[in-house]
VEXMAR-633948 format. One record per residue (C-alpha): residue in one letter; x, y, z. Coordinates in steps of 0.001 Angstrom, whole numbers, padded with zeros to 6 digits, always signed. Example, Ala and Ser with C-alpha at 12.3 -4.5 7.8 and 13.67 -1.06 7.14 Angstrom:
A+012300-004500+007800;S+013670-001060+007140;
//
This chain:
M-001414+084446-025861;Q-000163+087389-024095;D+000795+089350-027421;Y-002729+088486-029075;N-004217+089837-026160;Y-001990+093011-025874;V-002862+093533-029872;W-006310+092644-030452;A-008434+092494-027118;N-006742+095897-025396;C-005485+093727-022522;F-001808+093693-021250;E-000991+090435-019098;I+002122+089697-017393;T+003869+086357-016444;L+005023+085969-012900;E+007800+083437-012193;L+007879+082457-008733;S+011069+080161-008620;C+012881+077879-010897;C+010959+075102-010415;K+008162+074816-013463;Y+005919+072281-011192;P+006743+072426-007563;P+005292+069769-005418;T+001807+070466-003894;S+003466+070551-000313;E+005587+073283-001476;L+002697+075586-002699;Q+001818+077257+000636;Q+005342+078340+001135;E+005783+079716-002358;W+002890+081818-001732;E+004155+082799+001623;N+007574+083886+000027;N+005911+085898-002322;R+002787+087156-001040;D+004181+090717+000068;S+005835+091220-003201;L+003034+090021-005242;L+000451+092371-003221;A+002961+095324-003816;F+003214+094783-007550;I-000644+094962-007597;E-000766+097975-005615;K+001823+099962-007700;V+000229+098989-011337;V-003394+098706-010931;H-003217+102601-011172;I-000947+103064-013823;G-002190+104272-017499;V-005740+105679-018216;K-009001+104625-017560;G-012508+105792-017996;F-015002+106399-020728;V-014983+107869-024172;R-017795+110322-024977;D-019133+112592-027406;A-018059+115853-026674;V-021349+117310-027488;T-023666+114853-026162;G-021972+113327-023667;A-023114+110079-025051;G-020624+106847-025084;L-018895+106354-028174;E-018005+102353-029071;N-015118+101368-030956;A-013353+104439-030929;T-009571+104539-031623;I-007572+106102-029072;A-004140+106762-030106;V-000991+108254-027882;A+001655+110122-029023;G+004869+107886-028876;I+003412+104559-028579;A+002694+102649-031743;H-000123+100816-030663;N-003754+102275-030909;I-006428+100925-028447;T-010084+100878-029207;A-012912+101670-027056;G-014989+098860-025740;K-019063+099307-025554;
//
């Protein structure tokens, strides 16, 4: 799903592995959260503002442009603007 969303939905997803246990018992979930909360929040604070965000607008009229292709030199994956 991550690859599909990156290529077709302009969405970059990640998977975070919290421990080597794929299905921890319910009784251990609170401790897993406490063990990883600070690291997760630090990661979110770091990456939330990385990249480009904003609106694609016509240079003359200022109107929003739907489905505009955004290309960045050196990155072989174009992004298409939404509505």
